[in-house]
C-alpha positions in Angstrom: -91.3 8.2 -151.6 -92.0 4.5 -152.1 -88.3 3.9 -152.4 -87.6 5.8 -149.2 -90.3 3.9 -147.3 -89.0 0.6 -148.5 -85.5 1.5 -147.4 -86.7 2.4 -144.0 -88.7 -0.8 -143.7 -85.7 -2.9 -144.7 -83.6 -1.1 -142.1 -86.1 -1.9 -139.4 -86.3 -5.5 -140.5 -82.5 -5.8 -140.3 -82.5 -4.1 -137.0 -85.2 -6.4 -135.7 -83.4 -9.5 -137.0 -80.2 -8.3 -135.2 -82.2 -7.9 -132.0 -83.8 -11.2 -132.5 -80.4 -12.8 -132.9 -79.3 -11.1 -129.6 -82.5 -12.3 -127.9 -82.0 -15.9 -129.1 -78.4 -15.8 -127.8 -79.6 -14.4 -124.5 -82.3 -17.0 -124.4 -79.8 -19.7 -125.1 -77.6 -18.5 -122.2 -80.5 -18.3 -119.9 -81.6 -21.8 -120.9 -78.0 -22.9 -120.2 -78.1 -21.2 -116.8 -81.4 -22.8 -116.1 -80.0 -26.2 -117.0 -77.1 -25.6 -114.6 -79.5 -24.5 -111.9 -81.7 -27.5 -112.4 -78.6 -29.7 -112.1 -77.5 -27.9 -109.0 -81.0 -28.2 -107.5 -81.0 -31.9 -108.4 -77.5 -32.3 -106.8 -78.6 -30.5 -103.7 -81.8 -32.5 -103.5 -79.8 -35.7 -103.8 -77.0 -34.6 -101.3 -78.7 -32.3 -98.8 -79.2 -35.1 -96.2 -75.5 -36.1 -96.4 -74.4 -32.4 -96.1 -76.6 -31.9 -93.0 -75.3 -35.2 -91.6 -71.6 -34.1 -92.2 -72.2 -30.7 -90.7 -73.9 -32.1 -87.6 -71.1 -34.7 -87.2 -68.4 -31.9 -87.4 -70.3 -29.8 -84.8 -70.7 -32.8 -82.5 -67.0 -33.6 -82.9 -66.1 -30.1 -82.0 -68.4 -30.1 -78.9 -67.0 -33.4 -77.8 -63.4 -32.2 -78.2 -64.2 -29.1 -76.1 -65.9 -31.3 -73.6 -62.9 -33.5 -73.2 -60.7 -30.5 -72.8 -62.9 -29.2 -70.0 -62.9 -32.6 -68.4 -59.1 -32.7 -68.4 -59.0 -29.2 -67.0 -61.5 -30.2 -64.3 -59.4 -33.2 -63.4 -56.3 -31.0 -63.1 -58.2 -28.5 -60.9 -59.5 -31.4 -58.8 -56.0 -32.6 -58.2 -55.1 -29.2 -56.8 -58.2 -28.9 -54.7 -57.6 -32.3 -53.2 -54.1 -31.4 -52.0 -53.7 -31.0 -48.2 -51.2 -31.9 -45.5 -52.0 -35.6 -45.8 -51.1 -36.0 -49.5 -48.6 -33.3 -50.1 -46.1 -31.0 -48.4 -48.7 -28.3 -47.8 -48.6 -27.2 -44.2 -51.7 -27.4 -42.0 -51.6 -23.6 -41.7 -52.7 -23.3 -45.3 -55.9 -25.3 -44.8 -58.7 -23.7 -46.9 -61.3 -21.6 -45.1 -64.2 -23.7 -44.0 -62.3 -27.0 -44.0 -61.1 -28.8 -40.9 -57.4 -28.9 -40.3 -56.0 -32.5 -40.8 -53.1 -32.5 -38.4 -50.9 -35.6 -38.8 -50.9 -37.6 -35.6 -49.4 -41.1 -35.3 -51.0 -41.7 -31.9 -53.7 -44.3 -31.8 -57.2 -43.1 -30.8 -58.5 -44.1 -27.4 -61.6 -43.5 -25.3 -59.6 -41.4 -22.8 -60.5 -37.8 -22.2 -58.1 -35.0 -22.9 -55.6 -33.9 -20.3 -54.2 -35.7 -17.3 -55.6 -39.1 -16.5 -56.7 -40.4 -13.1 -53.7 -41.2 -10.9 -51.4 -39.0 -13.0 -49.2 -36.8 -10.9 -50.0 -33.1 -11.4 -47.1 -31.1 -12.7 -46.8 -27.8 -10.8 -44.2 -25.5 -9.3 -43.0 -26.7 -6.0 -42.6 -24.4 -3.0 -39.1 -22.8 -2.7 -36.6 -23.9 -0.2 -35.7 -21.1 2.3 -32.2 -20.7 0.9 -33.6 -20.1 -2.5 -35.7 -17.1 -1.5 -34.3 -13.8 -3.0 -37.1 -11.4 -2.1 -39.8 -11.4 0.6 -42.9 -9.2 0.6 -45.1 -9.2 3.6 -48.8 -8.3 3.3 -50.1 -6.9 6.6 -52.9 -4.8 8.0 -51.8 -1.2 8.3 -53.9 -0.5 11.5 -54.3 -3.9 13.2 -57.6 -3.1 15.1 -60.6 -5.6 15.1 -64.1 -4.4 14.4 -64.9 -4.8 18.1 -62.1 -2.3 18.9 -59.6 -4.9 20.2 -56.0 -4.9 19.1 -54.9 -7.6 16.7 -52.0 -9.9 17.7 -49.8 -11.5 15.0 -50.1 -15.3 15.4 -48.6 -16.6 12.2 -48.0 -16.2 8.5 -49.2 -18.1 5.4 -46.6 -18.2 2.6 -47.3 -18.3 -1.1 -44.3 -18.2 -3.5 -44.2 -16.8 -7.0 -41.5 -17.3 -9.6 -40.9 -14.2 -11.7 -38.3 -12.5 -13.8 -37.2 -8.9 -13.6 -35.1 -7.0 -16.2 -32.6 -4.8 -14.3 -30.6 -2.2 -16.2 -26.9 -2.4 -15.5 -24.8 0.6 -16.2 -21.5 -0.9 -15.2 -18.1 0.9 -15.2 -15.2 -1.5 -15.7 -11.9 -0.3 -14.2 -8.6 -1.7 -15.4 -5.8 -1.1 -13.0 -2.4 0.2 -14.1 0.8 -0.4 -12.1 4.3 0.9 -12.1 7.3 -1.0 -10.7 8.9 0.9 -7.8 12.3 -0.6 -8.6 12.6 -0.3 -12.5 9.8 2.0 -13.3 8.1 -0.4 -15.8 4.4 0.1 -16.2 2.0 -2.9 -16.2 -1.6 -2.6 -17.3 -4.5 -5.1 -16.8 -5.4 -6.0 -20.4 -8.8 -4.8 -21.7 -10.8 -7.6 -23.4 -12.0 -7.1 -27.0 -15.6 -6.8 -26.0 -14.8 -3.6 -24.0 -12.7 -1.6 -26.5 -15.1 1.3 -26.9 -15.8 4.0 -24.4 -19.2 2.6 -23.9 -20.8 -0.5 -25.4 -23.8 -2.8 -25.1 -23.1 -5.8 -22.7 -23.0 -9.4 -23.7 -26.4 -10.2 -22.2 -28.3 -7.7 -24.3 -26.4 -8.6 -27.4 -27.2 -12.3 -26.8 -30.8 -11.4 -26.3 -30.8 -9.6 -29.7 -29.2 -12.5 -31.5 -31.7 -14.9 -29.9 -34.7 -12.8 -30.9 -33.5 -12.5 -34.5 -32.4 -16.1 -35.1 -34.3 -18.1 -32.6 -37.4 -15.9 -32.1 -37.7 -15.2 -35.9 -38.1 -11.5 -35.1 -37.2 -8.8 -37.6 -34.4 -6.3 -37.0 -36.9 -3.5 -36.6 -39.1 -5.4 -34.1 -36.0 -6.6 -32.2 -35.0 -3.0 -31.7 -38.5 -2.1 -30.5 -38.7 -5.1 -28.1 -35.3 -4.3 -26.4 -36.3 -0.6 -26.3 -39.5 -1.7 -24.4 -37.7 -4.2 -22.1 -35.2 -1.5 -21.0 -37.9 1.0 -20.2 -37.0 3.1 -23.2 -33.4 3.6 -22.3 -31.7 1.3 -24.8 -32.2 2.4 -28.4 -30.2 -0.1 -30.5 -30.0 0.8 -34.2 -30.9 -1.7 -36.9 -27.4 -1.2 -38.4 -25.9 -2.3 -35.1 -28.0 -5.5 -35.2 -26.8 -6.3 -38.8 -23.2 -5.9 -37.6 -24.0 -8.1 -34.6 -25.1 -10.8 -37.0 -21.9 -10.5 -38.9 -19.9 -10.6 -35.7 -21.7 -13.7 -34.5 -21.1 -15.3 -37.9 -17.3 -14.6 -37.8 -17.0 -15.9 -34.3 -18.4 -19.3 -35.4 -15.9 -19.9 -38.2 -14.1 -22.7 -36.3 -17.4 -24.2 -35.1 -18.7 -24.3 -38.6 -15.6 -26.1 -39.9 -15.7 -28.7 -37.1 -19.4 -29.3 -37.7 -18.9 -29.8 -41.4 -16.1 -32.3 -40.8 -18.2 -34.2 -38.2 -21.1 -34.5 -40.7 -18.8 -36.3 -43.2 -18.2 -39.0 -40.6 -21.9 -39.8 -39.9 -23.2 -43.2 -40.9 -26.7 -41.9 -41.5 -27.3 -38.3 -42.7 -30.7 -36.5 -43.2 -31.0 -33.6 -45.6 -33.6 -31.5 -47.2 -34.1 -27.9 -48.5 -36.9 -25.3 -48.5 -37.7 -22.1 -50.2 -36.8 -18.8 -48.6 -37.0 -15.3 -50.1 -34.1 -12.9 -50.6 -34.9 -9.4 -51.8 -38.2 -10.6 -53.4 -36.7 -13.6 -55.2 -36.9 -17.3 -54.3 -33.8 -18.8 -52.7 -32.8 -21.9 -50.8 -32.1 -22.9 -47.2 -30.7 -26.4 -46.9 -30.3 -28.6 -43.8 -27.9 -31.5 -43.1 -27.7 -33.5 -39.9 -29.1 -36.0 -37.4 -30.5 -35.9 -33.9 -27.5 -34.1 -32.5 -25.9 -32.2 -35.3 -27.7 -29.4 -37.2 -26.1 -27.8 -40.2 -27.7 -25.1 -42.4 -26.6 -23.5 -45.6 -28.2 -20.7 -47.7 -28.0 -20.3 -51.4 -29.5 -17.9 -54.0 -30.7 -20.9 -56.1 -31.8 -24.4 -55.5 -29.5 -26.5 -57.7 -26.8 -29.2 -57.7 -24.2 -26.4 -57.8 -25.4 -25.3 -54.4 -25.2 -28.8 -53.1 -21.6 -29.2 -54.3 -20.6 -25.8 -52.8 -21.7 -27.2 -49.5 -19.0 -29.9 -50.0 -20.8 -32.7 -48.2 -22.6 -35.1 -50.5 -19.7 -35.5 -53.0 -17.4 -36.5 -50.2 -19.6 -39.1 -48.5 -18.4 -42.8 -48.9 -20.6 -45.6 -50.2 -21.5 -46.9 -46.8 -23.0 -43.6 -45.6 -26.8 -43.6 -45.9 -28.4 -40.3 -46.9 -32.2 -40.0 -46.1 -34.2 -37.6 -48.3 -37.6 -36.9 -49.9 -37.0 -38.5 -53.3 -34.5 -35.8 -54.4 -33.4 -37.3 -57.7 -30.2 -35.2 -57.7 -29.0 -37.6 -55.0 -28.8 -40.4 -57.6 -26.3 -38.4 -59.7 -23.3 -40.3 -60.8 -21.0 -37.8 -59.0 -22.2 -39.2 -55.6 -21.4 -42.6 -54.1 -23.4 -42.8 -50.9 -26.4 -45.1 -50.3 -29.9 -43.5 -50.7 -32.8 -44.0 -48.4 -36.2 -42.6 -49.4 -38.7 -41.0 -46.9 -41.7 -43.3 -46.5 -43.9 -40.5 -45.0 -43.6 -38.6 -48.3 -44.4 -41.8 -50.1 -47.6 -42.2 -48.0 -48.6 -38.7 -48.9 -48.1 -39.5 -52.6 -50.2 -42.6 -52.2 -53.0 -40.6 -50.5 -52.8 -38.0 -53.2 -53.4 -40.7 -55.9 -56.1 -42.4 -53.9 -58.0 -39.1 -53.4 -58.2 -38.7 -57.2 -58.3 -42.3 -58.3 -59.4 -44.7 -55.5 -57.4 -47.9 -55.7 -57.2 -50.9 -53.3 -53.5 -51.4 -53.8 -52.6 -47.9 -52.4 -54.4 -48.7 -49.1 -52.6 -52.1 -49.0 -49.2 -50.5 -49.4 -49.9 -47.8 -46.8 -51.0 -50.4 -44.3 -47.9 -52.5 -45.0 -45.6 -49.5 -44.4 -47.4 -48.3 -41.3 -47.8 -51.7 -39.6 -44.2 -52.7 -40.4 -42.9 -49.4 -38.9 -45.0 -49.9 -35.8 -43.6 -53.4 -35.4 -40.1 -52.1 -35.9 -40.6 -49.5 -33.2 -41.8 -52.2 -30.8 -38.6 -54.1 -31.5 -36.5 -51.0 -30.9 -38.2 -50.4 -27.6 -37.3 -53.9 -26.6 -33.6 -53.3 -27.7 -34.0 -55.7 -30.6 -32.2 -54.0 -33.4 -33.0 -56.2 -36.4 -35.9 -58.0 -37.9 -35.7 -61.8 -38.3 -34.9 -62.7 -41.9 -38.3 -64.3 -42.2 -40.0 -61.0 -41.2 -38.1 -58.8 -43.5 -38.4 -61.3 -46.4 -42.2 -61.3 -45.9 -42.4 -57.5 -46.1 -40.4 -57.5 -49.3 -42.5 -60.2 -50.9 -45.8 -58.5 -49.9 -44.4 -55.2 -51.4 -43.6 -56.9 -54.7 -47.1 -58.5 -54.8 -48.8 -55.1 -54.2 -46.8 -53.6 -57.1 -47.7 -56.4 -59.4 -51.4 -55.9 -58.5 -51.0 -52.2 -59.1 -49.5 -52.8 -62.6 -52.3 -55.1 -63.6 -55.0 -52.7 -62.4 -53.4 -49.8 -64.2 -53.1 -51.7 -67.4 -56.7 -53.1 -67.2 -58.4 -50.0 -66.0 -56.3 -47.1 -67.3 -57.8 -43.8 -66.3 -57.3 -41.1 -69.0 -57.0 -38.4 -66.4 -55.0 -40.0 -63.5 -53.7 -43.2 -65.1 -50.4 -41.7 -66.1 -49.9 -40.4 -62.5 -50.6 -43.9 -61.2 -48.2 -45.5 -63.8 -45.4 -43.0 -62.8 -45.8 -43.8 -59.1 -45.7 -47.5 -59.8 -42.6 -47.1 -61.9 -40.9 -45.2 -59.1 -41.9 -47.8 -56.5 -40.3 -50.5 -58.7 -37.1 -48.5 -59.5 -36.4 -47.3 -56.0 -37.7 -50.4 -54.1 -34.4 -50.9 -52.2 -34.3 -47.3 -51.2 -37.8 -47.3 -49.9 -37.3 -50.5 -47.9 -33.8 -49.9 -46.5 -35.3 -49.1 -43.1 -36.8 -52.6 -42.9 -33.3 -54.1 -43.2 -31.4 -51.5 -41.1 -33.0 -50.1 -37.9 -30.4 -47.3 -37.8 -32.0 -45.9 -41.0 -35.2 -43.8 -40.1 -38.6 -44.5 -41.6 -39.0 -40.9 -42.6 -37.1 -37.7 -43.2 -39.2 -35.7 -40.8 -36.1 -34.7 -38.8 -35.1 -32.5 -41.7 -38.6 -31.1 -42.2 -38.8 -30.2 -38.5 -35.4 -28.6 -38.6 -36.4 -26.4 -41.5 -39.9 -25.5 -40.2 -38.7 -22.5 -38.2 -37.3 -20.9 -41.3 -40.9 -20.9 -42.7 -42.0 -19.2 -39.5 -39.2 -16.6 -39.9 -40.5 -15.9 -43.5 -44.0 -15.3 -42.1 -43.1 -13.3 -39.1 -40.0 -11.2 -40.0 -40.3 -11.4 -43.8 -37.6 -12.0 -46.4 -33.8 -11.6 -46.1 -32.5 -8.3 -47.5 -29.5 -10.0 -49.3 -27.7 -13.3 -49.5 -25.2 -12.3 -46.8 -27.9 -12.0 -44.2 -29.2 -15.4 -45.2 -25.7 -16.9 -44.9 -25.2 -15.3 -41.5 -28.6 -16.7 -40.3 -27.7 -20.2 -41.5 -24.5 -20.4 -39.6 -25.9 -18.9 -36.4 -28.9 -21.2 -36.7 -26.5 -24.2 -37.0 -24.9 -23.2 -33.6 -28.2 -22.6 -31.9 -29.9 -25.8 -33.0 -26.9 -28.0 -32.3 -26.7 -26.5 -28.8 -30.4 -27.0 -28.2 -30.3 -30.6 -29.5 -27.6 -31.4 -26.9 -29.4 -29.7 -23.9 -27.4 -26.5 -23.8 -29.2 -23.3 -22.8 -29.5 -21.0 -25.8 -28.9 -17.7 -24.0 -25.8 -19.0 -22.3 -24.5 -20.3 -25.6 -25.1 -17.0 -27.3 -23.6 -15.0 -24.5 -20.4 -17.1 -24.9 -20.6 -16.5 -28.6 -20.8 -12.7 -28.1 -17.8 -12.9 -25.8 -15.9 -14.7 -28.6 -15.8 -17.9 -26.7 -18.6 -20.1 -28.3 -19.0 -23.7 -27.3 -16.8 -25.9 -29.3 -18.4 -28.9 -31.0 -16.7 -31.3 -28.6 -18.0 -29.3 -25.6 -21.5 -29.5 -27.0 -21.4 -33.2 -27.7 -19.7 -34.0 -24.4 -22.3 -31.9 -22.6 -24.9 -34.5 -23.6 -22.7 -37.3 -22.4 -22.1 -35.6 -19.1 -25.9 -35.2 -18.6 -26.4 -38.9 -19.4 -23.9 -39.9 -16.8 
């Protein structure tokens, strides 16, 4: 019994010693962990302020970076919001709601009231001469009896004329005689003109009206059909397909005119050109203008590119002494072209205003004043038939231009604005690089101050886009461009558009020589 008890006791002692060893190992590990924790706590205590400082610095840095991004975005949006007709090509029709339209006007303000001034002759319709009267309507009393019962005697008439227009439907039958020789039996017939080949057809007047509405009035095919239907009292019901064919017919009849106009443009000493966006079947396309005060030439293309310019076959054939006026179209400086470039100063003034609205600078106002005042002086010279500045005057303008640019460079370098400074630097670089092109009008009075002639010539196409919508296909745009060339060239030389279109429909359009001689005849 004692032996068994002793054995059990020894076993328990061994077991306890083993557990004690385990506990000592565990205690050692815990003590090691505790030491590590103490070190960590000590490290944290020593570095907590630095950690907080680093975290705060990172957070502040992130906030500042985000703030700079928002400032840059705000500056970009401000640029867009500041755009209007005075500092960009945006038309006045797109003035924002609630803002006053800023319509460009070169006239000086005066204290005079609007309208005719005292002593100014009133413009009104004059009374017709007796031989001019076509219709007379007499207003009379049906029963000429006075209230007293006496009979009224006619003692005179007071005349009032009115000038009106009346659309009269003409259902004309054209008879072409046929003859037979009594002697030999040969039959001779009066030839039937090409415009009367069908059994019945629309006359040249109504066809000319349709072409005028589509191309001059900017009216759609559908609306043109409706208008003619209304003018005719509902009797004429022209189909839209017929109107499309009428455009094609007019285009074909102007083939010779188009070639002659193209050749005439190549001989001009000063040529204006510009292009604008049109839409063809939902996609952006291009309508381009070339010309001067008397010649108007339009071309349509599916894309706005140098390939389109070269297809027009104008710029690449112009000699070095021809001046081409444009709105800083860099393609004009391509090595394929030899002509002399002249930049539009009105567009330059818009760019200067745009910069000044975002980054007010004294030098921009100085340059605008120099350009405007010099142009005003030039116009005074021209009105007095003086066609050149004195060398002293032109040299002074050039020197002042150079001084303004130097001032601009210094200001940009000293006070560089992180948001608009690059725009300023780019504009200054352009003014230096293209100085001769911007000031060519100072040395040559035959070179215009601006390219507004091109802008005015393209403005009606914008109206067409708004009123009648896009072109269905490139062919319709091409037809429109050629017909537009004929219409605008006739208008510029004082020819009645309806008469010109009537001749066009009858396959006898005005030749370019006739058009240009018409102006000379009027001058004589």
